[in-house]
VEXDREN-2710 file (C-alpha; in Angstrom, 1 decimal):
% VEXDREN-2710
k/r/px/py/pz
1/MET/-21.0/239.5/305.5
2/CYS/-22.0/236.7/307.6
3/LEU/-23.2/233.5/305.6
4/ILE/-26.2/231.8/306.3
5/GLY/-25.8/229.1/309.1
6/LYS/-26.9/227.0/311.4
7/LYS/-28.1/229.6/314.4
8/THR/-29.9/232.0/311.6
9/LEU/-31.9/229.6/310.3
10/SER/-32.5/227.5/313.1
11/LEU/-34.0/230.9/314.1
12/GLN/-36.4/231.3/311.2
13/VAL/-38.0/227.9/311.7
14/PHE/-39.1/228.6/315.4
15/LEU/-39.9/232.0/313.9
16/VAL/-43.4/230.3/312.0
17/PHE/-44.3/228.7/315.9
18/PRO/-46.6/230.9/316.5
19/TYR/-48.2/230.6/313.4
20/THR/-48.2/227.0/314.5
21/LEU/-50.5/228.2/317.4
22/GLN/-52.8/230.0/315.6
23/ILE/-53.3/227.3/313.3
24/MET/-53.5/224.8/316.1
25/PHE/-56.2/226.9/317.9
26/PHE/-57.9/227.7/315.1
27/ALA/-59.1/223.9/315.0
28/LEU/-60.4/224.5/318.7
29/GLN/-63.9/224.2/316.2
30/VAL/-63.7/221.4/314.2
31/ASP/-63.3/217.7/314.7
32/TYR/-60.7/215.2/316.5
33/LYS/-60.0/214.1/313.7
34/ARG/-59.3/216.9/312.0
35/ILE/-56.8/217.9/315.2
36/VAL/-55.0/214.9/314.6
37/ALA/-54.6/215.5/311.0
38/VAL/-53.7/218.9/311.4
39/VAL/-51.3/218.0/314.1
40/SER/-49.7/215.0/312.1
41/VAL/-49.1/217.5/309.2
42/ILE/-47.3/220.0/311.5
43/LEU/-44.7/217.4/312.8
44/LEU/-43.9/216.3/308.9
45/CYS/-43.5/219.8/308.6
46/VAL/-40.8/220.1/312.0
47/MET/-38.9/217.3/310.3
48/ALA/-39.1/218.2/307.0
49/MET/-37.6/221.9/307.6
50/MET/-35.2/220.2/310.4
51/ALA/-34.2/218.0/307.8
52/ALA/-33.3/221.3/305.3
53/VAL/-32.2/223.4/307.9
54/PHE/-29.0/221.0/308.5
55/ALA/-28.7/219.7/305.0
56/GLY/-28.4/223.3/303.7
57/THR/-26.0/224.6/306.4
58/THR/-22.9/225.7/304.4
59/TYR/-19.3/227.4/305.1
60/PRO/-17.3/229.1/302.4
61/ASN/-14.1/228.4/304.2
62/LYS/-12.8/227.4/300.8
63/TRP/-13.8/230.7/299.0
64/GLN/-11.5/232.7/301.7
65/GLN/-8.6/230.6/300.3
66/LEU/-9.0/232.2/296.7
67/SER/-7.2/235.5/295.7
68/THR/-9.2/239.1/295.8
69/GLU/-8.4/239.0/292.1
70/GLU/-10.1/235.4/292.0
71/LEU/-13.1/236.5/294.3
72/ASN/-13.5/239.7/291.9
73/LYS/-13.4/237.2/288.5
74/LYS/-15.7/235.0/290.2
75/GLY/-18.3/237.8/291.0
76/ARG/-18.2/239.6/288.0
77/SER/-19.0/236.1/286.3
78/PHE/-22.1/235.7/288.6
79/ILE/-23.2/239.0/287.6
80/ASN/-23.0/238.1/284.3
81/ASN/-24.9/234.9/284.6
82/GLY/-27.6/236.9/286.7
83/GLN/-26.5/235.1/290.1
84/SER/-26.3/238.6/292.0
85/ASP/-26.6/236.4/295.6
86/SER/-23.1/234.5/294.8
87/ALA/-21.5/237.2/293.6
88/LEU/-22.7/239.3/296.7
89/ILE/-20.7/236.3/298.7
90/CYS/-17.7/236.8/296.5
91/PHE/-17.5/240.8/296.6
92/SER/-18.4/240.4/300.4
93/ILE/-15.2/238.6/301.2
94/ALA/-12.7/240.1/298.8
95/ALA/-14.5/244.0/300.4
96/GLY/-13.6/242.6/303.7
97/ARG/-9.7/242.6/303.1
98/LEU/-9.5/246.1/302.3
99/GLY/-8.8/247.0/305.7
100/ASN/-5.6/244.6/306.3
101/ALA/-4.6/244.7/302.6
102/ARG/-1.3/244.4/301.3
103/ASP/-0.4/247.6/298.9
104/ASN/0.1/245.1/295.5
105/GLU/-4.1/243.9/296.9
106/ARG/-5.8/247.1/297.8
107/LYS/-6.8/248.3/294.6
108/ALA/-8.3/244.7/294.2
109/CYS/-10.4/245.3/297.8
110/ILE/-11.1/248.6/296.5
111/SER/-12.8/247.3/293.4
112/ALA/-14.8/244.9/295.1
113/THR/-16.7/247.3/297.5
114/PHE/-17.1/249.0/294.3
115/TRP/-18.5/245.9/292.6
116/LEU/-20.4/245.5/296.3
117/GLY/-22.3/248.9/296.7
118/HIS/-23.1/248.3/292.4
119/LEU/-24.9/245.3/293.7
120/TYR/-27.2/247.3/296.3
121/GLN/-28.3/249.7/294.5
122/VAL/-28.8/247.9/291.3
123/HIS/-30.1/244.4/292.0
124/TYR/-30.9/245.0/295.7
125/TYR/-32.0/248.6/295.6
126/ASN/-30.5/249.1/299.0
127/TYR/-29.5/252.5/298.5
128/GLN/-27.6/253.0/301.7
129/LYS/-25.8/250.0/301.9
130/ALA/-25.1/250.9/298.5
131/ALA/-23.9/254.5/299.5
132/ASP/-21.7/253.0/302.5
133/CYS/-19.7/250.8/300.1
134/LEU/-19.1/253.6/297.3
135/LEU/-18.2/255.9/300.0
136/ILE/-15.6/253.6/301.3
137/ALA/-14.6/252.6/298.2
138/GLN/-13.7/256.7/297.5
139/GLN/-11.9/257.4/300.0
140/ALA/-9.7/254.4/299.6
141/ALA/-9.0/255.2/296.2
142/THR/-8.5/258.9/296.7
143/GLU/-5.7/257.4/298.8
144/LEU/-4.1/255.3/296.4
145/GLY/-4.3/257.8/293.7
146/ASP/-5.7/255.7/291.2
147/SER/-8.2/257.9/288.6
148/THR/-9.6/254.8/286.9
149/LEU/-10.9/253.5/289.9
150/MET/-12.1/257.1/290.9
151/ALA/-14.0/257.8/287.7
152/TYR/-15.8/254.8/288.2
153/ILE/-16.6/255.3/292.1
154/TYR/-17.8/258.9/291.1
155/HIS/-20.4/257.8/288.1
156/GLU/-22.0/255.3/290.5
157/LEU/-22.3/257.7/293.1
158/GLY/-23.8/259.6/290.7
159/CYS/-26.6/257.6/289.4
160/LEU/-27.3/256.5/293.1
161/TYR/-27.5/260.2/294.4
162/LEU/-30.1/260.4/290.8
163/GLN/-32.1/257.8/292.4
164/TYR/-32.3/260.0/295.5
165/GLU/-32.2/263.6/293.7
166/SER/-35.3/262.4/291.3
167/SER/-37.6/261.0/293.9
168/HIS/-37.8/264.8/296.1
169/GLU/-39.4/268.0/294.7
170/GLY/-37.2/270.4/293.9
171/ASP/-34.8/270.8/290.6
172/ASP/-31.1/270.8/293.2
173/MET/-29.3/268.0/291.3
174/SER/-26.2/269.3/292.0
175/LEU/-24.8/265.9/293.9
176/THR/-25.8/264.0/290.7
177/LEU/-23.9/266.6/288.8
178/GLY/-21.1/266.8/290.6
179/ASN/-20.1/263.2/291.0
180/PHE/-20.9/262.6/286.9
181/LYS/-18.5/265.9/286.5
182/LYS/-16.0/264.6/288.3
183/ALA/-16.0/261.3/286.9
184/TYR/-15.6/262.9/283.3
185/TRP/-13.0/264.6/284.3
186/CYS/-11.1/261.7/285.8
187/LYS/-10.2/261.1/282.0
188/ALA/-10.9/257.2/281.8
189/GLN/-9.0/255.0/279.3
190/ASN/-12.0/253.5/277.4
191/ASP/-13.6/255.7/275.1
192/THR/-16.3/253.5/275.7
193/VAL/-16.8/254.2/279.7
194/ARG/-15.9/257.5/279.0
195/ASP/-18.7/257.7/276.4
196/LEU/-20.9/256.6/279.2
197/PHE/-20.1/259.2/281.7
198/MET/-20.8/262.5/279.5
199/PHE/-23.9/260.3/277.9
200/ASN/-25.4/260.6/282.0
201/LEU/-24.1/264.1/282.1
202/VAL/-25.6/265.6/279.3
203/THR/-29.3/263.5/279.7
204/THR/-29.2/264.6/283.7
205/GLY/-28.5/268.2/282.2
206/LEU/-31.5/267.8/279.6
207/GLN/-34.3/265.6/281.7
208/PHE/-33.9/268.4/285.3
209/GLY/-33.3/272.0/283.4
210/GLN/-29.4/271.9/284.3
211/VAL/-27.7/272.2/280.7
212/LYS/-25.5/275.3/281.7
213/GLN/-23.6/273.1/284.5
214/VAL/-22.8/270.9/281.6
215/LEU/-21.7/273.3/278.8
216/GLU/-18.0/272.7/279.6
217/GLU/-17.8/269.2/279.6
218/THR/-20.2/269.1/276.0
219/HIS/-17.6/271.7/274.7
220/ASP/-14.3/269.4/275.9
221/TYR/-16.0/266.3/275.0
222/CYS/-17.1/267.6/271.6
223/GLY/-13.5/268.8/270.8
224/GLN/-12.4/265.8/271.5
225/HIS/-14.8/263.8/268.9
226/HIS/-14.7/265.2/265.5
227/GLN/-16.3/262.3/264.1
228/PRO/-20.3/262.4/265.6
229/ASN/-21.2/259.5/267.9
230/TYR/-24.4/259.2/269.7
231/VAL/-23.1/261.3/272.4
232/THR/-22.3/264.3/270.1
233/HIS/-25.6/264.6/269.1
234/LEU/-26.8/265.0/272.5
235/CYS/-24.3/267.7/273.4
236/HIS/-25.7/269.8/270.2
237/ALA/-29.4/269.2/271.6
238/ALA/-27.9/270.6/274.8
239/TRP/-26.8/273.4/272.9
240/CYS/-30.4/273.6/270.9
241/VAL/-32.1/273.9/274.5
242/GLU/-30.0/276.7/276.2
243/GLN/-31.0/278.3/273.2
244/GLN/-34.2/277.6/273.2
245/ASP/-34.6/276.1/270.2
246/TYR/-36.5/272.9/271.1
247/HIS/-37.2/271.8/267.3
248/SER/-33.9/271.3/266.7
249/ALA/-32.7/269.5/270.1
250/ILE/-35.9/266.6/269.0
251/GLN/-33.4/266.7/265.7
252/SER/-30.5/265.7/267.5
253/VAL/-31.6/263.6/269.9
254/ASP/-33.8/261.7/266.9
255/SER/-29.8/261.4/265.4
256/SER/-28.6/259.8/268.7
257/LEU/-31.5/257.1/268.6
258/VAL/-30.9/256.3/265.1
259/LEU/-27.5/255.7/266.1
260/ILE/-27.8/253.8/269.0
261/LYS/-30.9/251.3/267.6
262/ASP/-28.3/250.4/264.8
263/ARG/-26.6/248.3/268.0
264/SER/-27.9/245.6/270.2
265/GLY/-27.4/244.5/273.8
266/GLU/-29.5/245.6/276.9
267/PHE/-26.3/248.5/277.4
268/TYR/-27.9/250.1/274.4
269/ALA/-31.4/249.1/275.2
270/ARG/-30.7/251.3/278.5
271/LEU/-29.4/254.1/276.6
272/GLU/-32.3/254.5/274.3
273/ILE/-34.7/254.2/277.3
274/VAL/-33.4/257.0/278.7
275/GLU/-33.3/259.0/275.4
276/ARG/-36.9/258.3/274.5
277/TYR/-37.4/259.4/277.9
278/LEU/-35.9/263.0/277.3
279/LYS/-37.5/263.3/273.7
280/CYS/-40.5/263.0/275.3
281/ILE/-40.4/266.1/277.6
282/LEU/-39.0/267.8/274.8
283/LEU/-42.0/267.4/272.7
284/ASN/-43.6/268.4/275.7
285/LYS/-42.1/271.3/275.5
286/VAL/-43.2/272.3/271.8
287/HIS/-46.7/271.1/272.6
288/LYS/-47.0/267.6/271.2
289/PRO/-48.6/266.2/273.9
290/GLN/-49.9/263.4/271.4
291/GLU/-46.7/262.3/269.9
292/ALA/-44.7/262.8/273.9
293/LEU/-47.4/260.1/274.7
294/ASP/-46.4/258.0/272.3
295/GLU/-42.9/258.2/273.1
296/LEU/-43.7/257.3/276.6
297/GLU/-45.2/254.7/275.5
298/GLN/-42.1/253.4/274.1
299/TYR/-40.2/254.3/276.4
300/MET/-42.6/251.8/278.7
301/GLN/-42.3/248.8/276.2
302/LEU/-38.5/248.9/276.7
303/CYS/-38.7/249.1/280.3
304/ARG/-41.2/245.9/280.5
305/GLU/-38.6/244.5/278.0
306/TYR/-35.9/244.4/279.5
307/GLY/-37.6/244.4/283.0
308/LEU/-36.1/248.0/284.2
309/LYS/-38.5/248.3/286.9
310/GLU/-36.6/251.6/288.1
311/GLY/-38.2/253.1/285.2
312/TYR/-41.4/253.0/286.3
313/PRO/-42.2/255.6/288.7
314/ASP/-40.8/258.0/286.0
315/TYR/-43.4/256.4/283.4
316/TYR/-46.1/257.1/285.6
317/SER/-45.0/260.5/286.7
318/MET/-44.9/261.5/283.0
319/LEU/-48.0/260.1/282.5
320/SER/-49.9/262.0/285.5
321/LYS/-48.3/265.4/284.2
322/PHE/-49.7/264.6/280.9
323/TYR/-53.3/264.1/282.0
324/LEU/-53.2/266.8/284.4
325/GLU/-52.4/269.0/281.7
326/GLN/-55.1/267.5/279.7
327/GLY/-57.6/268.4/282.7
328/ASN/-58.2/264.6/283.5
329/LEU/-57.7/264.8/287.2
330/VAL/-59.2/261.3/287.5
331/LYS/-56.5/259.5/285.3
332/ALA/-53.7/262.1/286.9
333/ASN/-54.6/260.6/290.6
334/GLU/-54.7/256.7/289.1
335/CYS/-51.4/257.8/287.9
336/LYS/-50.2/259.3/290.7
337/VAL/-50.8/256.0/292.6
338/LYS/-49.2/254.1/290.6
339/TYR/-46.6/256.5/290.5
340/TYR/-46.3/255.9/294.5
341/GLU/-46.6/252.0/293.6
342/ALA/-43.8/251.7/292.1
343/VAL/-41.8/253.6/294.3
344/ASP/-42.8/251.5/296.8
345/SER/-42.3/248.5/294.9
346/LEU/-38.6/249.4/294.5
347/THR/-38.5/250.4/298.3
348/GLY/-39.7/246.7/299.5
349/LEU/-37.0/245.1/297.2
350/THR/-34.6/246.7/299.6
351/GLN/-36.2/244.3/301.8
352/LEU/-36.4/241.2/300.4
353/PHE/-32.5/241.2/300.4
354/TYR/-32.7/240.0/304.3
355/LEU/-35.7/237.7/303.7
356/THR/-34.5/235.3/301.0
357/LYS/-31.6/232.9/301.8
358/ALA/-28.5/233.3/299.1
359/PRO/-28.2/230.6/296.7
360/LEU/-24.8/228.9/296.7
361/VAL/-23.5/227.5/293.6
362/PHE/-22.3/224.4/293.2
363/ASP/-18.6/224.5/293.6
364/LEU/-19.3/226.1/297.4
365/GLN/-21.5/223.3/298.0
366/LYS/-19.0/220.9/296.8
367/ALA/-16.1/222.3/298.9
368/ASN/-18.3/222.2/302.0
369/GLU/-18.7/219.0/301.9
370/GLU/-15.0/218.3/301.3
371/VAL/-14.5/219.8/304.7
372/TYR/-17.9/220.3/307.4
373/VAL/-19.8/216.9/306.7
374/GLN/-17.4/214.3/308.6
375/LYS/-17.3/216.8/311.5
376/MET/-21.2/218.4/311.6
377/LYS/-22.9/215.0/311.3
378/ARG/-22.7/213.5/315.0
379/GLU/-24.4/217.2/315.8
380/ARG/-26.3/217.5/312.9
381/MET/-28.6/214.5/313.7
382/THR/-27.9/214.7/317.8
383/GLN/-29.8/218.2/317.4
384/ILE/-32.3/217.4/314.9
385/MET/-33.4/214.1/317.8
386/TRP/-33.7/216.9/320.1
387/ILE/-35.8/219.6/318.5
388/VAL/-38.2/216.8/317.0
389/ALA/-38.7/214.9/320.0
390/LEU/-39.5/218.5/321.9
391/ALA/-41.4/218.8/319.2
392/ALA/-43.8/216.1/319.0
393/LEU/-43.7/216.2/323.1
394/ILE/-45.5/220.1/322.6
395/PHE/-47.8/219.2/319.8
396/LEU/-48.2/215.9/321.7
397/ALA/-49.7/218.3/325.3
398/LEU/-51.4/220.5/322.7
399/MET/-53.2/217.9/321.0
400/VAL/-54.6/215.9/324.6
401/MET/-55.6/220.2/325.4
402/LEU/-57.7/220.3/322.2
403/TYR/-59.1/217.5/322.5
404/HIS/-60.8/218.6/326.0
405/ARG/-61.3/221.8/325.3
406/ASN/-63.5/220.7/322.1
407/LYS/-65.1/218.3/324.0
408/GLN/-66.0/220.9/326.5
409/LEU/-67.3/223.3/323.4
410/ALA/-69.1/221.1/321.7
411/GLU/-71.7/220.1/325.0
412/SER/-71.4/224.0/325.6
413/TYR/-73.1/224.6/322.2
414/ARG/-75.6/221.5/322.5
415/LEU/-76.5/222.5/325.8
416/LEU/-76.8/226.2/324.1
417/TYR/-78.8/224.7/320.8
418/GLU/-81.5/222.8/323.0
419/GLN/-82.1/225.7/325.2
420/ASN/-82.9/227.8/322.6
421/LEU/-85.1/224.7/321.0
422/GLU/-87.2/225.0/324.2
423/HIS/-87.4/228.7/323.7
424/LEU/-88.7/228.3/320.8
425/ALA/-91.5/225.6/321.8
426/HIS/-92.7/228.3/324.4
427/LEU/-92.6/230.9/322.6
428/GLU/-95.0/228.9/319.9
429/GLU/-97.2/227.5/322.5
430/SER/-97.7/230.9/324.0
431/ARG/-98.9/232.4/320.6
432/LYS/-101.1/229.8/320.1
433/MET/-102.6/230.5/323.6
434/VAL/-102.7/234.2/323.4
435/GLN/-104.9/233.6/319.8
436/GLU/-107.2/231.2/321.4
437/LEU/-108.1/233.6/324.5
438/LEU/-107.5/237.0/322.6
439/GLN/-110.7/238.5/321.9
440/PRO/-110.8/241.1/319.1
441/LEU/-109.6/244.2/320.5
442/PRO/-111.7/247.3/320.7
443/GLN/-110.8/250.1/318.2
444/THR/-109.7/252.4/320.9
445/GLN/-109.5/255.8/319.8
446/GLU/-106.7/257.4/318.9
447/PRO/-105.2/260.9/317.3
448/GLU/-105.2/261.8/313.8
449/GLN/-101.9/259.9/312.5
450/GLU/-98.9/262.4/312.1
451/THR/-97.0/263.0/309.2
452/GLU/-94.2/260.8/308.8
453/GLN/-90.6/261.4/307.5
454/SER/-89.1/258.8/305.4
455/GLY/-85.7/257.8/306.9
456/VAL/-86.3/258.6/310.5
457/GLU/-89.4/256.8/311.1
458/ASP/-87.9/254.3/313.7
459/LYS/-86.2/256.7/315.7
460/VAL/-89.0/258.6/317.3
461/ALA/-88.3/259.2/320.7
462/PRO/-90.6/257.5/322.9
463/ASN/-93.2/259.2/324.7
464/TYR/-94.8/258.1/327.8
465/ASP/-97.4/260.9/328.4
466/ILE/-99.7/258.5/326.0
467/ASP/-102.5/256.6/327.9
468/GLU/-101.3/253.4/329.2
469/GLN/-104.0/251.1/328.2
470/LEU/-103.7/252.2/324.1
471/LEU/-99.9/251.8/324.1
472/GLN/-100.8/248.1/325.5
473/ASP/-103.4/247.7/322.7
474/ILE/-101.2/248.8/319.8
475/TYR/-98.8/246.7/321.1
476/GLN/-100.8/243.9/321.5
477/ARG/-101.9/244.3/317.5
478/VAL/-97.9/245.1/316.7
479/LYS/-97.4/241.6/318.3
480/THR/-100.2/239.7/316.3
481/VAL/-98.4/241.0/313.4
482/MET/-95.3/240.0/314.2
483/GLU/-96.3/236.5/315.0
484/ASN/-99.1/235.7/312.6
485/SER/-98.1/237.8/309.4
486/PRO/-95.6/236.7/306.8
487/GLU/-95.1/240.2/305.3
488/ILE/-92.5/240.6/308.3
489/TYR/-90.0/238.1/306.2
490/ASP/-89.9/240.6/302.8
491/GLU/-86.7/242.7/303.0
492/SER/-88.8/246.0/302.0
493/PHE/-91.3/245.3/305.3
494/SER/-91.0/248.8/307.2
495/MET/-92.2/251.0/309.7
496/SER/-94.6/252.4/307.4
497/LYS/-96.2/248.9/306.1
498/LEU/-96.3/247.8/310.2
499/ASN/-98.3/251.5/311.0
500/THR/-100.8/250.3/307.7
501/MET/-101.4/247.0/309.1
502/VAL/-101.8/248.0/312.7
503/GLY/-103.8/250.9/312.1
504/SER/-101.9/253.2/314.7
505/ASN/-99.4/255.8/313.9
506/VAL/-95.6/255.5/313.5
507/ARG/-95.4/258.0/316.8
508/TYR/-97.5/255.5/318.7
509/ILE/-96.0/252.6/317.4
510/SER/-92.2/253.4/318.3
511/SER/-93.6/254.2/321.9
512/ALA/-95.3/251.1/322.6
513/ILE/-92.5/248.7/321.2
514/SER/-90.1/250.9/323.5
515/ARG/-92.5/250.7/326.5
516/PHE/-93.3/246.7/326.5
517/ALA/-90.4/245.5/324.9
518/ASN/-87.8/247.4/326.0
519/CYS/-86.2/247.8/322.1
520/ASP/-87.0/250.0/318.6
521/PHE/-88.6/248.6/316.0
522/LYS/-85.7/247.1/314.1
523/ALA/-84.3/245.4/317.2
524/LEU/-88.0/243.9/317.7
525/LEU/-88.1/243.1/313.8
526/ASN/-84.9/241.1/313.8
527/GLN/-85.8/239.5/316.5
528/TYR/-88.4/237.7/315.2
529/ARG/-86.7/237.2/311.6
530/ILE/-84.1/235.4/313.8
531/GLN/-86.3/233.0/315.7
532/GLU/-88.1/232.9/311.7
533/ALA/-84.5/231.5/311.0
534/CYS/-84.1/228.7/313.7
535/ARG/-87.6/227.1/313.0
536/ARG/-86.5/227.1/309.5
537/MET/-83.2/225.7/310.2
538/ASN/-85.3/222.9/313.0
539/ASP/-87.1/222.0/309.4
540/VAL/-84.0/220.0/308.0
541/GLU/-86.8/218.6/305.7
542/HIS/-88.1/221.4/303.6
543/TYR/-84.4/224.0/304.6
544/GLY/-81.9/221.0/304.8
545/ARG/-80.1/221.8/301.6
546/TYR/-80.5/225.4/302.0
547/THR/-77.5/227.7/302.8
548/ILE/-77.0/230.3/305.3
549/GLU/-76.9/233.0/303.0
550/ALA/-80.2/231.5/302.0
551/ILE/-82.1/231.3/305.2
552/ALA/-80.9/234.7/306.2
553/LYS/-82.8/235.9/302.7
554/SER/-85.9/233.9/303.3
555/VAL/-86.3/235.7/306.6
556/GLY/-85.6/239.4/304.9
557/VAL/-82.0/239.5/305.7
558/THR/-79.9/241.0/303.1
559/SER/-76.6/241.2/305.1
560/ARG/-74.6/238.0/306.2
561/THR/-72.6/240.1/308.5
562/SER/-75.5/241.8/310.4
563/PHE/-77.2/237.8/310.3
564/ILE/-74.5/236.3/312.3
565/GLN/-73.9/239.0/314.6
566/ASN/-77.8/239.3/315.5
567/PHE/-78.1/235.6/315.3
568/LYS/-75.1/234.8/317.8
569/LYS/-76.5/237.3/320.1
570/GLN/-80.1/236.2/320.3
571/THR/-78.9/232.5/320.3
572/GLY/-75.2/232.0/321.7
573/LEU/-74.3/230.0/318.7
574/THR/-73.7/230.8/314.7
575/PRO/-75.9/229.7/312.4
576/SER/-73.6/227.4/310.9
577/ALA/-73.2/226.1/314.5
578/TYR/-76.9/225.8/315.2
579/PHE/-77.4/224.2/311.5
580/LYS/-74.9/222.0/312.5
581/PHE/-76.8/221.0/315.4
582/ALA/-80.3/220.6/313.9
583/ARG/-79.2/218.1/311.3
584/LYS/-77.2/216.0/313.2
585/LYS/-81.3/216.2/315.7
586/ALA/-82.8/215.0/312.3
587/GLU/-80.1/212.5/311.9
588/GLU/-81.0/210.8/315.0
589/ASN/-84.5/211.2/314.9
END
């Protein structure tokens, strides 16, 4: 296994550089003082990260000097203390010696390879690496002819294949049961271990309907154990299931649970979890859904208590089947989604191993300090100085570029704002002139209003066959309404209301707007609403404390996104930038 070193950590530091650039360019639209603050913070972060990189560089040479047996002992101790990363280092060093190991050391190297596969499976959920390690250990143990080692390896392979085969559709559990059988017939010397092997074999056969394939092993086991224990009760349950006597099978599982609950520890808690899930399956067989659901909840409670995330998919899968049988498709689909999320979560944990730094224990750090502190000190300091100097030059250049860019943007925004003010003033002057000069228009005779259909009133195609003078008169009335009526700033204002106020019909109004405004009703309405929003933003005395959303709602626009898009399209500025210039101008005056 390749441990974390200078090159790896330096690469991780430079991986954040693109994100740094994004932060800097985001700062384009803020004040120069903020840019300076951002640059200063980033410089400090870079220096701190580089210091952490070189301070954390470690080399496990002292561990290389330990014997394989000592490494295995240390690794198992780390596992018991929950330090899986440190255990992974120990087993990786020991397993790496397998190819060149002497005969008296080969067994310890095989054991280390087995434990390495166990770590990848149980702690990192990296099933591919676990399979690679276990298959290498299996081949080496077969060549060595050590039945005890082979029993452990076959059992671990069975657990690994169980994860694979149980997550795929179908009832083919041949790889899982095959390896569990091999582990059982290897005749492990430890009775507790043999009980575990038999337990997993029987529960897998019961859970996946493969009881016939485990009958031979159940008879052999019960023939050697005349005193009942939790495994013999499960064997009896398997015989009852074979005879389809599910009630007796449930009683046997209950008897096994009683014996397991009398013992404490995480090991027996795991056994209880498996048996409760098995009992849930049997209760479904005898059509007792509520009792099955209660057992399933106890199963999940134990999984949460002991942090067994690998049990979550089975829980949601069983719960989904329960709701499906009850006809509750909504709950069934929700549980199915949670099932896939639980599976994805376990898969995602595989990648977590590659993204986290393996924390080395205190004695490893102490050994590294003794060997490398003096040798690496000058090199580290030199590299730190070069990297910090380079980072400072890059950020200094970026700061200058951002400063000039920010000035250009501010000037262009100011010009846009001034142009918009002139445009609004021109529109107001034109409106007043039109009101003074325009005489009341004669009511031109129009055809009777056509029947309008709700929801398509602003989508009527323009008809240019209508009299030009009539359309011009209608458009003048539309403009008069738009420029003088506050009702257009009501959220509910529509073509129907405009039709009533103008005194025409939808078809003529749509044709007039399309002919003289070159747009549809909604676009024309948005233009007048945006113009009014600009006037209100410029009136800082009355609207200075309003938010952008409040301004938008005051002119009849309820969608914030639509308001920002239309505002930017019409003025060239975002509402927030426009409001900022308006407030600044009000302060200057």
